[in-house]
C-alpha positions in Angstrom: 10.9 13.9 11.0 8.2 16.6 10.8 4.9 15.2 11.0 3.7 17.1 8.0 7.0 16.4 6.3 5.7 12.6 6.2 4.2 10.8 3.1 0.5 10.6 3.8 0.0 6.9 4.0 2.5 6.9 7.1 1.2 10.5 8.5 -2.7 9.5 7.7 -1.8 5.7 9.8 -4.7 4.9 12.1 -3.3 4.5 15.4 -6.1 3.0 17.0 -8.1 0.0 16.1 -11.6 2.1 16.1 -10.4 3.9 13.2 -9.4 1.2 10.8 -12.4 0.1 8.3 -12.6 -2.7 6.5 -12.3 -6.8 7.8 -13.7 -6.0 11.4 -14.1 -9.4 12.0 -11.1 -10.8 11.4 -9.8 -7.8 13.4 -11.3 -8.6 16.1 -10.8 -12.3 16.6 -7.1 -11.3 15.9 -7.4 -9.1 19.3 -9.6 -11.7 20.7 -6.0 -14.0 20.2 -4.1 -11.4 21.6 -5.5 -11.1 24.6 -5.5 -14.8 25.4 -1.7 -14.5 26.2 -2.8 -12.3 29.2 -4.3 -16.1 30.8 -2.1 -18.8 29.1 0.7 -19.3 26.1 -1.9 -20.3 23.3 -1.3 -23.7 21.4 -0.6 -21.5 18.4 1.9 -19.1 19.3 2.0 -17.1 16.3 -0.6 -15.6 14.1 -0.5 -15.0 10.1 -2.4 -12.6 8.6 -2.9 -13.0 4.8 -4.5 -10.9 2.0 -4.2 -8.2 -0.7 -1.5 -5.0 0.1 -3.0 -2.4 1.9 -6.1 -4.0 3.3 -4.5 -2.6 6.7 -2.9 -5.9 7.5 -0.2 -4.1 9.3 -1.9 -1.1 10.2 -4.0 -3.5 12.6 -1.2 -4.8 14.7 0.3 -1.5 15.3 -3.3 -0.7 16.4 -3.5 -3.0 18.6 -0.3 -2.4 20.3 -1.4 0.6 21.0 -4.7 0.3 22.1 -3.5 -2.7 24.6 -0.1 -0.6 25.5 2.1 -3.6 24.5 5.4 -2.7 23.2 5.5 -3.6 19.1 9.0 -4.9 17.9 8.9 -4.9 14.3 10.9 -6.8 11.4 9.8 -5.3 7.8 10.9 -6.5 4.7 14.2 -4.3 4.5 15.5 -5.8 7.1 17.7 -8.5 6.4 16.2 -11.5 7.7 18.4 -14.9 7.2 19.0 -17.6 9.6 21.7 -15.5 11.9 19.8 -12.6 12.3 16.6 -14.1 13.2 18.1 -16.5 15.5 20.0 -14.0 17.3 17.5 -10.4 16.6 14.4 -11.4 16.7 14.6 -14.8 19.0 16.1 -12.5 21.4 12.7 -10.6 21.5 10.8 -13.4 21.5 12.3 -15.2 23.9 12.9 -12.4 26.8 10.7 -10.7 28.9 10.1 -6.7 29.1 12.1 -4.3 31.3 8.3 -3.1 32.6 6.8 -6.2 32.7 4.4 -5.6 29.6 3.8 -8.1 26.5 5.8 -7.3 23.7 4.5 -7.9 20.4 6.6 -8.9 17.5 5.4 -8.4 13.9 7.3 -10.2 10.8 6.1 -8.0 7.9 5.5 -10.0 4.5 7.4 -13.0 5.0 6.0 -14.4 2.0 8.9 -12.4 0.6 11.6 -14.2 1.9 13.2 -15.7 -0.7 17.1 -16.2 -2.2 20.2 -16.6 -1.3 20.0 -13.5 1.3 16.9 -15.0 3.2 18.3 -18.6 2.8 17.3 -20.9 6.3 15.0 -17.7 7.9 11.7 -19.9 7.7 13.1 -22.8 9.2 14.6 -19.8 11.7 11.2 -18.5 12.0 9.8 -21.7 12.9 12.3 -22.3 15.7 11.4 -18.8 17.3 8.0 -19.7 17.3 8.7 -22.8 19.1 10.3 -20.7 22.2 8.7 -17.6 22.4 7.0 -16.4 25.3 5.5 -13.1 23.4 2.8 -13.1 20.5 4.2 -13.3 17.2 1.9 -12.2 14.4 3.2 -12.3 10.5 1.6 -10.5 7.4 2.0 -12.0 4.1 0.3 -10.9 0.7 0.0 -13.9 -1.6 -1.8 -16.8 0.5 0.0 -19.9 -2.3 3.7 -18.7 -1.6 5.3 -21.8 -0.8 7.5 -20.3 1.7 3.9 -20.5 3.3 3.7 -23.7 3.7 5.0 -24.9 6.9 4.5 -21.2 8.7 0.8 -22.0 7.9 1.2 -25.5 10.1 1.8 -23.4 13.5 0.3 -20.0 13.1 -3.4 -19.2 13.8 -4.6 -17.7 10.2 -6.7 -14.5 9.6 -7.2 -13.4 6.6 -8.3 -10.1 4.9 -10.1 -8.7 2.4 -9.9 -5.7 0.2 -11.6 -2.3 1.1 -14.2 -1.5 0.5 -15.1 1.4 -2.2 -17.1 3.3 0.2 -14.8 2.8 3.1 -11.8 4.1 1.1 -14.4 6.9 0.2 -14.9 8.0 3.7 -11.0 7.4 4.9 -10.0 9.8 1.5 -12.6 12.5 2.3 -11.1 12.9 6.2 -7.3 13.0 4.5 -8.7 15.9 2.5 -10.1 18.2 5.2 -7.3 17.6 7.7 -4.9 18.6 4.7 -7.3 21.3 3.8 -7.3 20.5 0.2 -10.0 20.6 -2.2 -10.2 17.2 -4.6 -13.1 16.7 -6.9 -15.7 13.9 -6.3 -14.8 12.7 -9.8 -11.1 12.8 -8.9 -11.7 11.0 -5.9 -13.9 8.0 -7.6 -11.0 8.1 -10.2 -8.5 7.4 -6.7 -11.1 4.7 -5.2 -11.7 3.0 -8.8 -7.8 2.5 -9.6 -6.7 1.6 -6.3 -8.9 -1.4 -6.4 -9.4 -2.1 -2.9 -5.8 -1.1 -1.6 -6.2 1.8 0.8 -2.5 2.9 0.9 -2.2 3.1 -3.0 -5.2 5.3 -2.8 -3.9 7.6 -0.3 -0.6 7.2 -2.0 -2.4 8.7 -4.9 -4.3 10.6 -3.5 -1.3 12.7 -2.5 0.3 12.3 -5.5 -2.3 14.2 -7.2 -3.1 17.5 -4.8 0.8 17.5 -4.7 0.9 17.7 -8.6 -1.2 20.9 -8.3 -3.2 19.3 -10.8 -6.5 20.9 -11.2 -8.1 18.5 -13.7 -8.8 14.8 -13.5 -6.2 12.6 -13.7 -5.4 11.9 -17.7 -5.4 8.1 -17.5 -6.6 5.0 -14.9 -3.6 4.1 -12.4 -3.0 0.5 -13.9 -0.9 -1.6 -11.2 -0.4 -4.9 -10.8 -1.0 -6.6 -7.6 2.3 -5.0 -6.1 2.5 -2.5 -7.6 6.1 -1.5 -6.9 7.5 0.2 -9.8 5.4 2.8 -10.4 4.6 3.4 -6.7 8.6 3.3 -5.7 9.5 5.6 -8.7 7.2 8.1 -7.7 7.4 8.6 -3.8 10.9 8.2 -4.2 11.0 11.6 -6.6 8.5 13.4 -4.8 10.1 13.1 -1.3 11.3 16.4 -0.3 13.9 15.0 1.8 16.3 12.5 2.2 14.3 10.1 5.0 10.8 10.3 2.9 13.2 9.2 -0.3 14.9 6.3 2.3 11.1 5.5 3.9 10.1 5.1 -0.2 13.0 2.9 -0.9 12.4 0.6 1.9 8.7 0.3 1.8 9.3 -1.3 -1.7 9.3 -4.8 -2.7 11.3 -3.9 -5.9 14.8 -5.8 -5.8 17.6 -4.1 -5.8 18.8 -4.7 -9.2 15.3 -3.8 -10.9 15.7 -0.6 -8.9 18.8 0.3 -10.7 17.6 -0.7 -14.1 14.2 1.2 -13.6 15.9 4.2 -12.6 18.3 4.1 -15.3 15.4 4.4 -17.7 13.5 6.9 -15.9 15.7 9.5 -14.6 15.7 11.8 -17.4 11.8 12.1 -17.0 12.2 14.0 -13.7 15.8 15.1 -13.6 15.2 17.5 -16.4 17.8 19.9 -16.2 21.5 19.1 -17.1 23.1 19.4 -13.9 20.4 17.9 -12.3 20.8 15.1 -14.3 24.5 14.6 -14.5 24.0 14.4 -10.7 21.7 12.2 -10.5 23.7 9.7 -12.5 26.7 10.1 -11.0 25.0 9.2 -7.9 22.9 6.2 -9.6 26.0 4.7 -10.9 27.7 4.9 -7.1 24.7 2.8 -5.8 25.0 0.2 -8.9 28.9 -0.1 -8.2 28.0 -0.3 -4.2 25.5 -3.5 -4.8 28.2 -5.4 -7.5 30.4 -5.3 -4.3 27.3 -6.3 -2.1 27.0 -9.3 -4.2 30.2 -10.4 -4.8 31.4 -10.5 -1.5 27.9 -11.0 0.2 28.5 -8.0 2.3 25.4 -7.1 3.1 26.6 -3.8 5.3 27.3 -2.2 2.4 23.2 -1.9 1.5 23.1 1.6 3.9 24.8 3.4 1.3 23.6 1.8 -1.9 20.4 3.7 -0.1 21.8 6.4 0.5 23.2 7.2 -2.7 19.7 6.3 -3.9 17.7 8.5 -1.7 20.2 11.4 -0.2 22.2 11.1 -4.3 19.4 10.4 -6.8 16.4 11.7 -5.9 17.8 14.6 -4.2 19.3 15.5 -7.0 15.9 17.1 -8.3 16.8 20.5 -7.0 15.0 22.7 -10.2 12.7 20.3 -11.7 8.9 20.6 -10.6 7.6 17.1 -9.6 4.9 16.2 -11.8 3.6 12.7 -13.0 5.2 11.1 -15.5 4.7 7.7 -17.3 7.3 5.3 -16.9 9.4 3.0 -19.8 10.4 -0.7 -18.7 14.5 -1.2 -19.1 14.9 -2.9 -22.3 18.2 -4.6 -23.0 19.5 -4.2 -19.2 16.6 -5.8 -18.2 16.9 -8.6 -20.5 20.4 -9.4 -19.4 19.4 -9.0 -16.3 16.6 -11.6 -16.7 19.7 -14.0 -18.3 21.6 -13.5 -14.9 18.9 -14.3 -12.8 18.7 -17.3 -14.7 22.0 -18.3 -13.7 21.7 -17.1 -9.9 18.5 -19.2 -10.2 20.2 -22.4 -11.0 23.3 -21.6 -8.3 20.2 -21.6 -6.1 18.9 -25.1 -7.0 22.5 -26.4 -7.1 23.5 -25.1 -3.7 20.0 -26.6 -2.3 21.2 -30.1 -3.6 24.5 -29.6 -2.2 23.6 -29.0 1.1 20.6 -31.9 1.3 22.9 -34.2 0.0 26.4 -33.8 0.5 27.3 -33.8 -3.0 29.4 -31.1 -4.4 27.5 -28.7 -7.0 29.6 -29.8 -10.0 28.6 -33.2 -9.5 24.6 -33.0 -8.1 23.9 -31.5 -11.2 24.5 -34.6 -13.1 23.6 -37.1 -10.2 20.7 -35.3 -8.9 18.4 -32.3 -11.2 18.5 -34.5 -14.3 16.5 -36.9 -12.2 14.6 -34.5 -11.2 13.7 -32.9 -13.8 13.1 -36.3 -15.2 10.2 -37.1 -12.7 8.9 -33.8 -12.6 8.2 -34.5 -16.7 6.7 -37.6 -15.8 4.9 -36.4 -12.8 4.6 -32.6 -12.9 2.7 -32.5 -9.4 5.7 -33.4 -8.0 7.6 -30.4 -8.9 5.7 -28.7 -5.7 7.4 -31.3 -3.6 11.1 -30.8 -4.8 10.5 -26.9 -4.3 9.4 -27.4 -0.7 12.1 -29.8 -0.1 14.6 -27.8 -1.5 13.2 -24.6 -0.2 13.5 -23.1 -3.7 10.8 -21.5 -5.8 8.8 -23.5 -8.4 10.1 -21.4 -11.2 13.1 -22.4 -10.6 13.0 -25.5 -10.9 10.9 -25.2 -13.6 13.5 -23.8 -15.9 15.6 -26.3 -15.3 12.9 -28.9 -16.1 13.2 -27.8 -19.4 16.2 -27.8 -20.1 
């Protein structure tokens, strides 16, 4: 893809450590840890970068690889990271030497996102890879309280990343404005910076959206975002895309799960596809994506996931051929979301029963009465035991909370 067509967050991604802002001491310590591999393998063969989104965790790893002339192998959150794929692909990268003799830097992005059936066994597999690796492994995570990180933290060198100061974000945005030869008022920059809440990536994305919208006035409303900003940012980037690769990248970088993505698109498609032909084509492509996702879930055939993304990127996003892109206010799905949430509750129960069945050697039908009911009673008497059971079963605490209330 032509560099000019890349999203600005990627186009202006720092390639060298001296181009990064914020968390300087943390990044320097990370560099020292990586360089220590040149003399001997350290006691802790993996590191974990923990901090809010947009604070430079992933960017610092890429810049570090460039500065130290290391081969970077990245496994991001859009990759399938279950036990089998980690034990083959990641283990192979971690345990084998490079052809040119260079050190390899392995990045596992957003490991706190490992959850559900498709990622089952992923944490355990990562622990085995860390034990055997001959190359430094760096992992990133947004949520330091995630139960998925409990075991990983025991074997990792921890590096904490803080939110970026507003002055640092402003310096970056001014440089981007200058390099793209556009004009943005100081008031608009200040509003974008304030709404980013220390997230550089969000600030750059909002700046791009502001410039591309062609608005000559200030952003009418402050951008309200949760800690992940999945929905608004994903939909905005998807429909602002000018080619399928940009649209696919917007989907790959999103933390929004596949079911939610379909529902939010169904609810808000008409806001970007105003022409009747555009809307018809967009809904047709969304329908095909939904059917594909259903087949994936029923048969666990994740090879079809690429087609799901194609229907959304090449199909839905590229259906906008006449309507100019504009910033809109998205609406939350109503009854479809409620139905989906009900199904998710049943799915969560299945996850718990499957885990109990595996660790106890008892059928799922029987384990509900012989073990799950007992766990519920124990949690009622001793609420602190909830975390212990969740860790033992490798499930989210919320899954057990729902069961314990029944």
